C-alpha positions in Angstrom: 90.8 0.8 -2.1 92.6 -1.0 -4.5 95.3 0.7 -6.6 97.2 0.0 -9.7 101.1 -1.1 -8.5 103.7 -0.7 -11.5 105.6 -3.4 -10.0 102.6 -6.0 -10.7 101.3 -4.1 -13.9 102.3 -5.4 -17.0 101.8 -4.6 -20.7 101.8 -7.9 -23.2 100.4 -8.2 -26.7 97.0 -9.8 -26.5 96.3 -13.4 -27.2 93.5 -15.8 -27.2 94.4 -16.8 -23.8 92.8 -13.6 -22.5 89.5 -13.4 -24.4 87.7 -14.1 -21.0 89.7 -11.8 -19.0 89.0 -9.2 -21.7 85.1 -9.8 -21.5 85.0 -9.2 -18.0 86.6 -5.8 -18.3 84.1 -4.9 -20.8 81.3 -6.1 -18.4 82.9 -3.9 -15.7 83.0 -1.2 -18.0 79.2 -1.4 -18.9 78.1 -1.8 -15.3 80.1 1.1 -14.4 78.1 3.1 -17.4 81.1 3.1 -19.5 79.2 1.4 -22.8 80.2 3.6 -25.9 83.2 1.2 -26.6 84.3 -2.3 -25.9 87.1 -3.9 -26.7 87.7 -6.8 -29.1 87.0 -10.1 -27.4 89.2 -11.9 -29.5 92.2 -10.6 -31.0 92.3 -10.1 -34.7 95.4 -10.7 -37.2 97.5 -8.0 -38.7 97.4 -5.2 -36.2 98.9 -4.7 -32.8 96.9 -5.3 -29.9 98.2 -4.6 -26.3 96.6 -5.6 -22.5 97.1 -3.8 -19.5 97.5 -6.8 -16.7 97.5 -5.9 -13.2 97.1 -9.2 -11.0 96.1 -11.4 -13.7 92.7 -9.0 -14.6 92.7 -6.8 -17.5 92.5 -3.3 -16.8 93.2 -1.8 -20.1 94.0 -2.3 -23.7 94.6 -0.1 -27.0 95.3 -1.1 -30.6 97.8 0.0 -33.0 97.6 0.0 -36.8 100.7 0.8 -38.7 100.4 2.3 -41.9 103.2 4.2 -44.2 102.4 7.8 -44.5 103.8 10.8 -47.0 104.7 13.9 -45.1 105.4 16.5 -48.1 107.0 13.6 -50.2 108.8 12.0 -47.5 107.9 8.3 -46.6 107.5 7.5 -42.9 105.7 4.9 -40.9 103.2 6.0 -38.3 100.8 4.1 -36.3 97.1 4.8 -35.4 96.3 4.7 -31.8 93.3 3.4 -31.3 90.3 2.6 -28.9 92.6 3.1 -25.6 90.2 2.0 -22.9 90.9 2.1 -19.4 89.3 0.9 -16.1 90.1 4.5 -15.1 87.0 5.5 -16.8 85.0 3.8 -14.2 87.7 3.4 -11.1 90.1 6.3 -9.9 92.0 3.4 -8.4 93.1 2.7 -12.2 93.4 6.5 -13.4 97.1 6.1 -14.3 96.2 2.9 -17.0 95.9 5.8 -19.7 99.2 7.4 -19.5 100.5 3.9 -18.8 99.3 2.7 -22.0 100.0 5.8 -24.2 103.7 5.7 -23.0 104.1 1.9 -24.0 102.5 2.9 -27.5 105.2 5.7 -28.2 107.8 3.3 -27.0 106.5 0.7 -29.8 105.6 3.7 -32.6 107.3 7.1 -31.9 105.2 8.1 -34.6 101.7 8.2 -33.4 98.2 9.9 -34.3 95.0 9.3 -32.7 91.6 9.8 -34.6 87.7 10.0 -33.6 88.3 10.6 -30.1 84.8 12.2 -29.9 85.4 15.8 -29.2 88.2 17.8 -27.8 86.6 18.0 -24.2 87.0 14.0 -24.1 89.5 12.6 -21.4 92.0 11.3 -24.0 92.2 14.0 -26.2 92.7 16.5 -22.9 95.5 14.0 -21.9 97.4 14.2 -25.7 97.0 17.8 -25.2 98.7 18.4 -21.6 101.4 16.2 -22.9 102.1 18.7 -25.9 100.4 16.8 -28.8 98.7 19.2 -31.5 94.8 18.4 -31.8 92.7 19.7 -34.5 88.9 19.2 -35.0 87.9 17.3 -38.0 84.7 18.2 -39.7 82.1 16.0 -40.6 80.5 16.2 -44.0 77.5 14.9 -45.2 74.8 15.2 -48.1 71.2 14.8 -47.0 69.5 12.9 -50.3 66.1 12.1 -47.9 65.4 15.6 -45.9 62.2 14.1 -44.3 63.7 11.0 -43.2 66.9 12.9 -41.9 65.1 15.1 -39.9 62.8 12.4 -38.1 66.2 10.2 -37.4 68.9 12.5 -36.9 69.6 12.2 -33.2 71.5 15.5 -32.8 68.5 17.8 -34.0 66.0 15.5 -31.6 67.5 15.8 -28.2 64.7 17.7 -26.5 61.0 17.7 -26.9 61.1 21.1 -28.8 63.5 20.1 -31.2 61.8 16.7 -32.2 58.6 19.1 -32.7 60.5 21.2 -35.0 62.0 19.0 -36.8 59.0 16.6 -37.3 56.9 20.0 -38.3 59.8 21.0 -40.8 59.7 17.2 -42.3 55.6 17.3 -42.9 55.8 20.9 -44.1 58.3 20.5 -46.3 60.4 23.3 -44.8 63.2 20.8 -44.3 63.3 19.9 -47.8 63.7 23.7 -48.9 66.1 24.4 -46.2 68.4 21.3 -46.8 68.2 21.9 -50.6 69.1 25.3 -50.1 72.0 25.1 -48.0 73.3 22.2 -50.2 73.5 24.4 -53.3 75.3 27.2 -51.5 77.8 24.8 -50.2 78.5 22.5 -53.2 80.0 25.2 -54.9 80.4 25.1 -58.9 82.3 21.8 -60.5 85.3 21.5 -62.5 85.4 20.3 -66.3 82.8 17.3 -66.8 84.3 14.1 -65.6 82.7 10.7 -65.2 82.7 7.9 -62.6 83.2 4.1 -63.0 83.1 1.3 -60.6 86.1 -1.1 -60.2 87.2 -4.1 -58.0 90.9 -3.8 -57.8 93.3 -1.0 -57.3 95.7 -1.4 -60.5 98.8 0.9 -61.8 96.5 3.9 -62.3 96.4 3.9 -58.5 100.1 4.3 -57.9 100.0 6.6 -60.9 97.6 9.1 -59.2 99.2 8.7 -56.0 103.0 9.4 -57.1 101.8 12.6 -59.0 99.9 14.2 -55.7 101.2 13.2 -52.6 104.0 15.5 -52.1 101.3 18.4 -52.3 100.0 17.3 -49.0 101.7 17.9 -45.7 100.2 14.7 -44.4 98.5 11.8 -46.2 98.8 7.8 -45.8 100.5 5.9 -48.8 97.7 5.1 -51.4 99.7 2.9 -53.4 97.6 0.3 -55.0 99.3 -2.6 -53.2 98.2 -0.6 -49.8 94.6 0.0 -51.0 94.2 -3.7 -51.9 95.5 -4.9 -48.8 92.7 -2.5 -47.1 89.6 -3.3 -49.4 89.8 -5.6 -52.4 87.9 -9.0 -52.0 85.5 -7.1 -49.2 82.3 -7.0 -50.8 80.7 -4.6 -48.5 83.1 -1.6 -50.1 81.8 0.3 -53.1 84.9 1.4 -55.4 84.3 4.2 -58.0 87.2 5.9 -59.9 86.7 9.4 -61.7 88.1 10.1 -65.0 88.6 13.0 -66.9 89.9 13.4 -70.8 90.9 9.8 -70.0 92.9 10.2 -66.8 91.8 8.9 -63.7 91.9 12.1 -61.2 90.4 10.5 -58.4 88.8 7.4 -56.5 86.6 6.7 -53.6 85.5 3.9 -51.2 82.0 3.9 -49.5 79.8 1.8 -47.6 76.1 1.4 -47.9 74.6 0.8 -44.6 71.0 0.8 -43.3 71.3 1.8 -39.4 69.2 0.2 -36.5 68.2 2.6 -33.8 71.8 4.1 -33.8 72.4 6.9 -31.2 73.7 9.3 -33.7 71.6 8.4 -36.9 68.7 6.4 -35.8 67.3 4.4 -38.7 68.7 6.4 -41.6 71.0 4.5 -44.7 74.1 6.0 -44.6 
């Protein structure tokens, strides 16, 4: 059985010259049943992308996106360790690729975080925990606006025939509507003093003032200055932007997407 040899393995930045090899890498992962994620088949400007190369073949890859964070008011640069994919997921000969990539990422940015890993029982969280990382579950919060449609589409509640029957019954009878409305009313809590929302296109000095006023109260928060936010969100029509105003002062803002899903593995045909 072939195995990855450290003296033949290199990790280098992803360039367009390796796009075909990345497509072949993705094809091998899909053929092996690992089709949840694929590595981008073209490099993207504005982020660091690396490939693990072994004898001219791509055996893994990962992405780093560096950003400034405030830790109790102290600004430091950290990096998001994103989409680490390894051929070790389908071939034990390359099981060492995951640890190799993580060590390389730490050499690029000593302060790393990972997010959206699919659960604490997945391979990457288990490896991070074994290396001494602190792991915390992140809650998924949502509000149901169309209970009947939600019950007919949400895949988590429709895994078995019994679950599907119960969900359909709740959708038809109105019981689902009553239950979800009651749950959301209890969890919603009481609001503070009246506030208004208004749409906007670009983040201005008001965003800097809000961030400077609040960031020292957070244990960790990404820098949300107007410059950083406009770089992320300005000029992209996909994003919906609102700010919250109370008594003439901006007290918060939100950016959202409005997406009609199509046969999504989690959300079916819901609109998110």
